[in-house]
NUSEFI-322043 format. One record per residue: x, y, z of N, C-alpha, C in turn. Coordinates in steps of 0.1 Angstrom, whole numbers, plus 5000, padded with zeros to 4 digits. Example, Ala and Ser with C-alpha at 12.3 -4.5 7.8 and 13.67 -1.06 7.14 Angstrom:
# residues 2
   nx   ny   nz  cax  cay  caz   cx   cy   cz
 5132 4943 5078 5123 4955 5078 5132 4967 5078
 5128 4978 5071 5137 4989 5071 5129 5000 5079
This chain:
# residues 328
   nx   ny   nz  cax  cay  caz   cx   cy   cz
 4755 5160 4780 4755 5160 4793 4769 5168 4799
 4768 5176 4807 4779 5185 4816 4785 5176 4824
 4796 5178 4824 4807 5171 4833 4811 5183 4845
 4812 5181 4857 4816 5190 4868 4826 5179 4876
 4838 5189 4877 4849 5181 4887 4848 5187 4901
 4850 5174 4910 4845 5180 4923 4858 5174 4934
 4860 5180 4943 4871 5178 4950 4868 5177 4965
 4867 5165 4972 4863 5162 4987 4875 5160 4996
 4875 5170 5006 4884 5167 5018 4875 5158 5030
 4883 5148 5032 4875 5139 5040 4882 5140 5055
 4872 5142 5065 4876 5140 5078 4868 5128 5085
 4870 5124 5097 4863 5114 5102 4849 5115 5103
 4845 5128 5106 4832 5130 5106 4823 5140 5095
 4832 5145 5087 4827 5154 5078 4834 5153 5063
 4824 5157 5053 4830 5158 5040 4830 5171 5036
 4841 5176 5033 4842 5191 5026 4842 5191 5013
 4831 5197 5005 4828 5192 4989 4831 5208 4983
 4842 5208 4971 4844 5220 4964 4837 5214 4948
 4829 5221 4943 4826 5219 4928 4832 5230 4921
 4835 5228 4911 4842 5238 4900 4833 5249 4896
 4820 5245 4893 4808 5253 4891 4800 5258 4901
 4804 5260 4911 4800 5266 4925 4808 5270 4933
 4807 5286 4939 4819 5292 4943 4818 5290 4961
 4809 5282 4966 4811 5281 4981 4811 5266 4982
 4818 5263 4992 4820 5250 5000 4807 5241 5004
 4804 5229 5002 4791 5224 5010 4798 5213 5018
 4792 5211 5027 4795 5201 5039 4785 5190 5038
 4790 5177 5042 4781 5166 5044 4786 5157 5055
 4780 5148 5059 4781 5141 5070 4790 5128 5065
 4802 5123 5071 4807 5113 5066 4801 5100 5074
 4788 5100 5069 4781 5085 5074 4773 5082 5061
 4764 5072 5063 4754 5066 5051 4747 5076 5046
 4741 5083 5054 4729 5093 5051 4738 5105 5046
 4749 5109 5052 4756 5118 5043 4761 5115 5030
 4762 5103 5029 4768 5100 5014 4758 5098 5004
 4744 5094 5008 4732 5097 5001 4730 5108 4996
 4731 5120 5004 4728 5134 5003 4739 5140 4994
 4751 5135 4995 4762 5141 4984 4758 5137 4971
 4758 5123 4970 4756 5115 4958 4740 5126 4948
 4732 5124 4958 4720 5134 4951 4723 5148 4947
 4732 5153 4954 4737 5168 4952 4749 5167 4938
 4756 5157 4935 4766 5158 4926 4755 5153 4913
 4747 5145 4913 4739 5139 4903 4728 5149 4899
 4725 5160 4907 4713 5170 4903 4714 5177 4888
 4702 5175 4882 4702 5182 4871 4708 5170 4859
 4709 5158 4863 4713 5149 4852 4729 5152 4848
 4736 5159 4857 4750 5160 4853 4759 5148 4859
 4769 5145 4852 4780 5134 4854 4793 5145 4864
 4799 5136 4871 4808 5143 4881 4821 5135 4879
 4830 5141 4879 4844 5133 4886 4850 5139 4896
 4849 5130 4905 4854 5133 4920 4868 5128 4924
 4874 5139 4931 4889 5133 4936 4890 5136 4952
 4894 5123 4957 4898 5123 4971 4909 5118 4974
 4917 5123 4985 4930 5116 4989 4931 5103 4995
 4937 5094 4990 4939 5082 4997 4946 5082 5011
 4939 5088 5021 4947 5087 5032 4942 5078 5044
 4933 5068 5042 4930 5063 5054 4916 5055 5052
 4911 5049 5063 4897 5045 5065 4886 5054 5062
 4888 5067 5065 4879 5076 5065 4871 5078 5049
 4881 5075 5045 4878 5079 5029 4871 5068 5021
 4871 5057 5027 4868 5043 5020 4856 5042 5017
 4845 5045 5027 4832 5042 5026 4827 5051 5016
 4831 5063 5019 4825 5074 5006 4829 5069 4992
 4842 5066 4991 4847 5063 4979 4839 5052 4969
 4836 5041 4979 4830 5029 4974 4814 5031 4973
 4809 5041 4979 4796 5046 4978 4793 5054 4964
 4803 5064 4963 4802 5072 4951 4806 5066 4939
 4815 5054 4938 4818 5044 4926 4806 5038 4923
 4798 5034 4930 4786 5027 4927 4776 5033 4922
 4773 5048 4924 4764 5059 4918 4767 5059 4904
 4753 5062 4896 4753 5063 4883 4759 5079 4879
 4767 5078 4870 4773 5092 4864 4783 5099 4874
 4788 5090 4884 4798 5096 4890 4811 5086 4887
 4822 5093 4886 4834 5086 4886 4843 5092 4899
 4852 5083 4905 4859 5087 4915 4872 5082 4914
 4883 5091 4917 4896 5087 4918 4904 5090 4932
 4912 5081 4936 4915 5080 4951 4931 5085 4947
 4934 5095 4948 4949 5102 4943 4957 5101 4956
 4970 5098 4951 4983 5098 4962 4985 5111 4969
 4985 5110 4983 4987 5124 4989 4998 5133 4985
 5008 5126 4982 5022 5129 4978 5018 5136 4963
 5012 5133 4955 5009 5140 4942 5002 5151 4946
 4992 5152 4954 4982 5162 4956 4990 5171 4964
 5000 5170 4973 5009 5179 4980 5019 5187 4969
 5027 5176 4959 5035 5182 4947 5024 5194 4940
 5012 5189 4936 5003 5198 4927 4998 5211 4933
 4998 5208 4947 4993 5220 4952 5007 5231 4953
 5018 5227 4956 5028 5233 4953 5031 5240 4939
 5028 5231 4928 5031 5236 4915 5020 5246 4914
 5009 5248 4919 4999 5259 4915 5002 5270 4927
 5011 5269 4934 5014 5281 4943 5003 5283 4953
 4997 5271 4959 4988 5272 4970 4997 5269 4984
 4999 5280 4989 5006 5278 5004 4999 5277 5015
 4985 5283 5015 4978 5280 5027 4970 5266 5028
 4967 5262 5040 4960 5249 5041 4949 5247 5051
 4935 5246 5042 4923 5243 5053 4914 5236 5044
 4904 5234 5051 4896 5224 5045 4890 5228 5031
 4884 5242 5030 4882 5246 5016 4892 5244 5004
 4905 5249 5009 4917 5251 5002 4921 5235 4994
 4919 5226 5006 4923 5215 5002 4910 5208 4992
 4899 5209 4993 4889 5206 4983 4890 5212 4970
 4892 5223 4973 4893 5231 4960 4905 5227 4950
 4917 5222 4958 4929 5217 4950 4925 5204 4945
 4918 5194 4954 4915 5182 4946 4904 5182 4934
 4897 5193 4934 4888 5196 4922 4898 5201 4909
 4906 5210 4914 4916 5215 4901 4924 5202 4898
 4929 5194 4908 4936 5181 4904 4930 5175 4896
 4914 5170 4899 4908 5159 4889 4903 5166 4876
 4906 5180 4871 4903 5186 4860 4916 5186 4853
 4925 5187 4858 4938 5188 4851 4948 5178 4846
 4947 5167 4858 4957 5156 4857 4948 5145 4852
 4957 5133 4846 4952 5123 4841 4939 5116 4853
 4928 5112 4848 4920 5107 4860 4920 5092 4857
 4923 5086 4868 4924 5070 4869 4913 5066 4881
 4902 5060 4876 4890 5058 4883 4895 5049 4891
 4887 5048 4902 4890 5039 4917 4881 5027 4913
 4887 5013 4918 4880 5004 4915 4879 4996 4929
 4867 4995 4935 4865 4989 4949 4871 4977 4948
 4878 4974 4961 4882 4959 4963 4869 4950 4968
 4872 4941 4968 4863 4929 4971 4863 4927 4988
 4850 4926 4993 4849 4926 5006 4857 4914 5014
 4863 4904 5005 4872 4893 5012 4886 4901 5013
 4889 4909 5002 4902 4915 5002 4905 4926 5012
 4894 4934 5012 4893 4943 5024 4896 4938 5038
 4888 4927 5041 4890 4923 5053 4904 4913 5055
 4910 4908 5045 4922 4902 5047 4932 4916 5049
 4930 4926 5043 4941 4935 5045 4939 4943 5056
 4927 4942 5064 4925 4948 5075 4930 4939 5087
 4930 4927 5084 4936 4918 5095 4951 4921 5092
 4957 4916 5081 4972 4918 5081 4977 4929 5085
 4971 4943 5083 4976 4956 5088 4977 4955 5104
 4966 4949 5110 4962 4949 5123 4976 4940 5131
 4979 4928 5122 4991 4922 5127 5005 4928 5123
 5003 4937 5115 5016 4943 5111 5019 4957 5125
 5009 4962 5127 5006 4972 5140 5009 4965 5152
 5005 4955 5153 5010 4946 5167 5023 4939 5167
 5029 4939 5157 5042 4932 5154 5052 4944 5159
 5049 4956 5151 5059 4968 5156 5055 4971 5170
 5046 4970 5174 5042 4973 5191 5052 4962 5198
 5052 4950 5193 5058 4940 5201 5075 4942 5200
 5081 4946 5189 5092 4951 5186 5096 4962 5197
 5087 4971 5198 5090 4984 5208 5091 4978 5220
 5083 4968 5224 5082 4964 5238 5096 4954 5240
 5100 4947 5230 5112 4942 5232 5125 4948 5235
 5124 4960 5228 5136 4970 5230 5136 4976 5245
 5123 4979 5250 5120 4982 5261 5125 4975 5272
 5123 4961 5271 5126 4950 5280 5139 4951 5280
 5148 4952 5269 5163 4950 5269 5169 4961 5277
 5161 4973 5277 5166 4985 5284 5163 4983 5299
 5147 4978 5302 5145 4974 5316 5152 4967 5324
 5160 4954 5315 5165 4944 5320 5180 4948 5326
 5185 4959 5319 5197 4965 5321 5199 4971 5334
 5190 4974 5340 5188 4980 5356 5176 4977 5363
 5179 4977 5378 5169 4970 5387 5161 4982 5389
 5162 4994 5389 5159 5005 5392 5145 5007 5389
 5143 5006 5375 5127 5009 5371 5119 4995 5374
 5122 4984 5374 5114 4974 5379 5101 4970 5371
 5104 4973 5355 5091 4971 5349 5092 4959 5337
 5105 4951 5342 5107 4940 5332 5096 4931 5331
 5089 4927 5344 5082 4917 5344 5068 4922 5337
 5063 4934 5339 5051 4939 5333 5054 4939 5317
 5064 4942 5312 5066 4943 5298 5066 4930 5295
 5072 4918 5302 5070 4905 5295 5056 4900 5294
 5049 4904 5304 5033 4901 5302 5027 4907 5289
 5030 4918 5287 5024 4925 5275 5029 4919 5262
 5044 4914 5263 5046 4909 5250 5041 4896 5250
 5039 4886 5259 5030 4876 5258 5017 4876 5253
 5010 4887 5256 4998 4891 5252 4999 4895 5237
 5007 4902 5231 5008 4904 5219 5012 4893 5210
 5019 4885 5215 5022 4871 5206 5009 4863 5208
 5003 4864 5217 4989 4853 5217 4978 4863 5205
 4978 4877 5205 4970 4882 5196 4974 4881 5182
 4986 4884 5181 4991 4881 5166 4988 4866 5161
 4991 4856 5170 4987 4844 5164 4973 4842 5164
 4963 4849 5170 4948 4846 5170 4945 4853 5154
 4952 4862 5151 4947 4872 5138 4954 4863 5128
 4964 4858 5131 4971 4852 5120 4962 4838 5114
 4959 4831 5125 4947 4821 5124 4934 4825 5116
 4930 4836 5122 4918 4842 5115 4920 4845 5102
 4931 4853 5096 4936 4855 5083 4937 4841 5073
 4944 4832 5079 4945 4818 5072 4933 4811 5069
 4923 4812 5078 4909 4804 5078 4901 4814 5067
 4901 4827 5068 4897 4833 5056 4901 4831 5042
 4916 4828 5042 4923 4825 5028 4918 4812 5023
 4917 4802 5032 4913 4788 5028 4900 4787 5027
 4893 4798 5029 4877 4797 5025 4874 4801 5014
 4884 4807 5005 4882 4814 4993 4892 4805 4984
 4890 4800 4970 4899 4793 4965 4909 4801 4958
 4907 4812 4954 4915 4817 4948 4924 4824 4956
 4922 4828 4968 4930 4834 4979 4939 4822 4983
 4933 4813 4986 4940 4797 4989 4952 4792 4981
 4948 4796 4965 4958 4791 4953 4969 4801 4956
 4967 4815 4957 4976 4824 4958 4988 4823 4969
 4980 4819 4982 4988 4815 4991 4996 4804 4990
 4992 4794 4982 5001 4781 4983 5012 4787 4973
 5011 4795 4963 5021 4801 4953 5032 4805 4962
 5027 4818 4972 5036 4822 4979 5046 4814 4990
 5040 4807 4997 5047 4796 5005 5056 4788 4997
 5055 4786 4983 5062 4775 4976 5077 4782 4973
 5079 4796 4978 5094 4800 4977 5101 4800 4992
 5111 4794 4990 5119 4793 5003 5122 4808 5006
 5117 4809 5019 5117 4824 5026 5106 4829 5030
 5094 4825 5023 5080 4829 5024 5073 4819 5030
 5073 4823 5045 5063 4812 5054 5049 4817 5055
 5045 4812 5065 5031 4815 5068 5027 4831 5071
 5036 4836 5079 5034 4849 5087 5037 4859 5074
 5049 4856 5067 5051 4867 5055 5040 4865 5043
 5037 4851 5041 5025 4850 5032 5010 4859 5032
 5010 4858 5045 4997 4866 5049 4998 4880 5049
 5010 4885 5051 5011 4902 5050 5016 4901 5036
 5020 4896 5029 5020 4900 5015 5008 4898 5007
 5001 4889 5007 4988 4885 5002 4977 4896 5005
 4979 4901 5019 4969 4911 5020 4972 4925 5017
 4983 4926 5010 4984 4940 5003 4983 4938 4988
 4985 4928 4984 4986 4924 4968 4971 4919 4964
 4964 4912 4970 4950 4907 4966 4940 4918 4964
 4942 4931 4968 4933 4940 4963 4938 4947 4949
 4949 4945 4944 4955 4953 4934 4944 4948 4919
 4945 4960 4911 4939 4957 4899 4945 4947 4893
 4937 4940 4884 4943 4926 4878 4950 4930 4866
 4949 4942 4858 4953 4948 4849 4966 4954 4853
 4972 4955 4864 4983 4961 4867 4997 4954 4860
 5005 4957 4855 5019 4949 4850 5028 4948 4862
 5039 4941 4861 5049 4939 4871 5055 4956 4872
 5058 4962 4864 5064 4977 4869 5056 4984 4879
 5042 4981 4872 5035 4992 4881 5031 4985 4897
 5034 4973 4897 5036 4966 4910 5049 4969 4918
 5058 4973 4911 5072 4978 4918 5067 4991 4924
 5064 4999 4913 5059 5016 4916 5051 5014 4929
 5039 5007 4928 5029 5008 4939 5037 5003 4952
 5048 4995 4953 5054 4992 4963 5065 5003 4969
 5068 5013 4958 5078 5021 4964 5093 5015 4960
 5093 5004 4952 5106 4997 4950 5110 5000 4936
 5106 5010 4928 5113 5013 4917 5126 5025 4918
 5136 5023 4909 5146 5030 4908 5140 5046 4908
 5149 5055 4917 5146 5070 4913 5159 5073 4908
 5163 5081 4899 5173 5085 4895 5175 5098 4896
 5186 5106 4897 5189 5122 4903 5202 5126 4893
 5201 5130 4881 5212 5135 4874 5204 5148 4869
 5214 5159 4866 5215 5170 4861 5229 5175 4853
 5225 5177 4839 5238 5181 4833 5249 5172 4833
 5264 5177 4836 5275 5169 4835 5282 5169 4851
 5274 5177 4860 5282 5176 4872 5274 5169 4883
 5260 5168 4882 5250 5162 4893 5247 5145 4886
 5253 5138 4894 5250 5124 4892 5248 5117 4903
 5238 5117 4912 5237 5112 4924 5234 5095 4921
 5237 5086 4932 5235 5072 4929 5220 5070 4930
 5215 5058 4923 5199 5057 4922 5195 5051 4932
 5186 5052 4940 5177 5051 4948 5164 5043 4947
 5158 5035 4957 5145 5033 4954 5134 5045 4958
 5124 5047 4953 5118 5060 4954 5110 5060 4969
 5105 5047 4973 5096 5045 4985 5086 5054 4986
 5079 5058 4973 5066 5064 4973 5057 5054 4967
 5052 5046 4975 5045 5035 4975 5040 5029 4988
 5035 5016 4986 5029 5010 4998 5042 5003 5007
 5042 5010 5020 5055 5005 5027 5049 4993 5032
 5040 4989 5033 5035 4975 5038 5040 4963 5031
 5040 4966 5017 5048 4955 5010 5062 4954 5012
 5068 4966 5012 5083 4966 5015 5087 4958 5028
 5078 4961 5038 5084 4956 5053 5078 4940 5050
 5068 4937 5044 5064 4921 5042 5075 4916 5033
 5082 4922 5026 5094 4914 5016 5105 4913 5020
 5108 4922 5031 5123 4923 5037 5129 4910 5042
 5120 4904 5052 5126 4891 5057 5125 4880 5048
 5117 4877 5040 5115 4869 5030 5128 4869 5020
 5132 4883 5018 5144 4884 5009 5156 4880 5015
 5157 4882 5028 5169 4878 5037 5170 4865 5037
 5159 4857 5040 5160 4842 5039 5162 4837 5027
 5155 4842 5017 5158 4836 5006 5169 4836 5000
 5177 4847 5001 5190 4849 4997 5200 4839 5006
 5197 4834 5013 5204 4823 5022 5199 4809 5018
 5186 4805 5018 5182 4791 5015 5179 4790 5001
 5173 4799 4992 5166 4796 4978 5178 4797 4968
 5184 4785 4962 5196 4786 4955 5199 4795 4944
 5188 4798 4937 5187 4807 4927 5189 4823 4932
 5180 4823 4941 5181 4836 4947 5193 4840 4955
 5199 4831 4961 5212 4832 4968 5224 4834 4955
 5221 4828 4944 5232 4828 4934 5229 4844 4928
 5219 4849 4928 5216 4862 4923 5221 4873 4930
 5219 4870 4945 5222 4880 4956 5239 4880 4958
 5244 4870 4954 5261 4868 4954 5267 4875 4943
 5257 4875 4932 5262 4878 4917 5259 4897 4920
 5253 4900 4927 5251 4916 4930 5262 4919 4937
 5266 4911 4948 5276 4918 4958 5288 4916 4949
 5292 4909 4941 5303 4906 4933 5302 4920 4923
 5295 4924 4920 5291 4933 4909 5295 4948 4917
 5296 4948 4930 5299 4959 4938 5289 4963 4946
 5276 4957 4946 5265 4963 4953 5267 4960 4970
 5262 4970 4978 5264 4970 4990 5253 4958 4996
 5253 4951 5007 5246 4941 5011 5231 4945 5011
 5229 4957 5015 5214 4963 5017 5211 4966 5005
 5218 4972 4994 5214 4972 4979 5211 4961 4973
 5220 4950 4975 5216 4936 4970 5201 4929 4974
 5198 4933 4988 5189 4929 4994 5175 4936 4987
 5176 4948 4984 5165 4956 4980 5163 4951 4965
 5174 4948 4959 5172 4942 4944 5165 4929 4944
 5166 4922 4954 5163 4910 4956 5146 4909 4960
 5143 4920 4967 5128 4922 4972 5123 4927 4959
 5126 4934 4951 5121 4939 4940 5118 4929 4927
 5127 4920 4926 5128 4906 4918 5118 4897 4922
 5116 4896 4937 5107 4885 4943 5093 4891 4941
 5090 4903 4941 5078 4908 4938 5073 4908 4922
 5084 4910 4916 5081 4906 4900 5078 4891 4902
 5084 4882 4906 5083 4868 4906 5070 4864 4909
 5067 4870 4920 5052 4869 4924 5043 4874 4916
 5042 4885 4908 5033 4887 4898 5034 4877 4890
 5045 4873 4886 5046 4861 4876 5039 4851 4879
 5041 4844 4890 5032 4833 4896 5019 4834 4895
 5012 4846 4898 4999 4851 4900 4994 4852 4886
 5002 4855 4876 4996 4858 4863 4998 4845 4854
 5007 4838 4858 5007 4825 4849 5002 4814 4854
 5000 4814 4869 4994 4805 4877 5002 4793 4878
 5013 4796 4882 5025 4785 4882 5033 4788 4896
 5038 4777 4901 5045 4779 4915 5059 4783 4910
 5065 4788 4923 5078 4795 4919 5086 4785 4915
 5095 4793 4903 5103 4784 4895 5119 4792 4897
 5129 4788 4904 5140 4796 4908 5149 4797 4899
 5149 4786 4887 5159 4791 4874 5154 4801 4867
 5139 4802 4864 5134 4815 4860 5136 4828 4866
 5137 4826 4880 5140 4839 4886 5151 4846 4882
 5164 4834 4885 5177 4841 4882 5183 4844 4866
 5175 4837 4857 5178 4841 4843 5171 4852 4841
 5159 4857 4844 5154 4871 4842 5160 4881 4851
 5167 4877 4862 5174 4887 4868 5189 4890 4865
 5194 4880 4856 5207 4882 4849 5207 4889 4840
 5195 4887 4832 5193 4895 4819 5193 4909 4822
 5184 4910 4832 5180 4926 4835 5191 4933 4844
 5203 4926 4849 5214 4930 4856 5225 4937 4847
């Protein structure tokens, strides 16, 4: 049975499809009927297909789920940065729907193919709520900054309106947090993982919802190194010969929502959780700057969460510091 490699450039209304065995681009509607027509097109003549899409947002989610359920079709959701680097490596300078689709097809053919595993409906709902909370929280921070500026002068006269909006945002965030917590408590596995998270001094309700919303959909076979890389907390080294040796930094090539959700828990845990505080002070004594030490705490905290979920045990501070001391 022959196999064809396919690239799909996704937009809100349309799917631009490039097959390596066809010279011309085909277009399908990005809706349920369009997905059915696409599956029929890819599976014709008994062929199997490997399809590559960019993981760029909600517009690619439904088509990826539909294709992953179809017989004879494998789907890969590629990191947009990887696609951009790949396009540069093969000297593709221009950009349009056809070129993007062709590049995705070539990427599927040349690079290691990692099949997409659809998230459960519960995981998708929780992630959607947690990301909406994150968006409203960012908006509220911006409004508080505007309030500070407006309060410094009587000329603008907008402080009262900004305060009203801040109160509205606080209410909406609380409503969404209640909805997320109800959904978590309705699922035994999610409820247990939530309890594990709040067993850490520094992770309270708000942070636990944000962290769980991002972690619950990850494949179960991912190890802690893969979790770290997924969050963009893996170290990035830059050395060349004997003259270039820059300081290591985190890659930030990963899920920014996890990094944001871990920051305040790391700050609080470095003050309140004895073992984490001891590890944080150990890093400072070793010459790390406060922010560098906090990032290290975030990385180790994420690994500790992986350990809790894997062993089904609540947080153990002594094990956190021992593991950290060995790695330091």
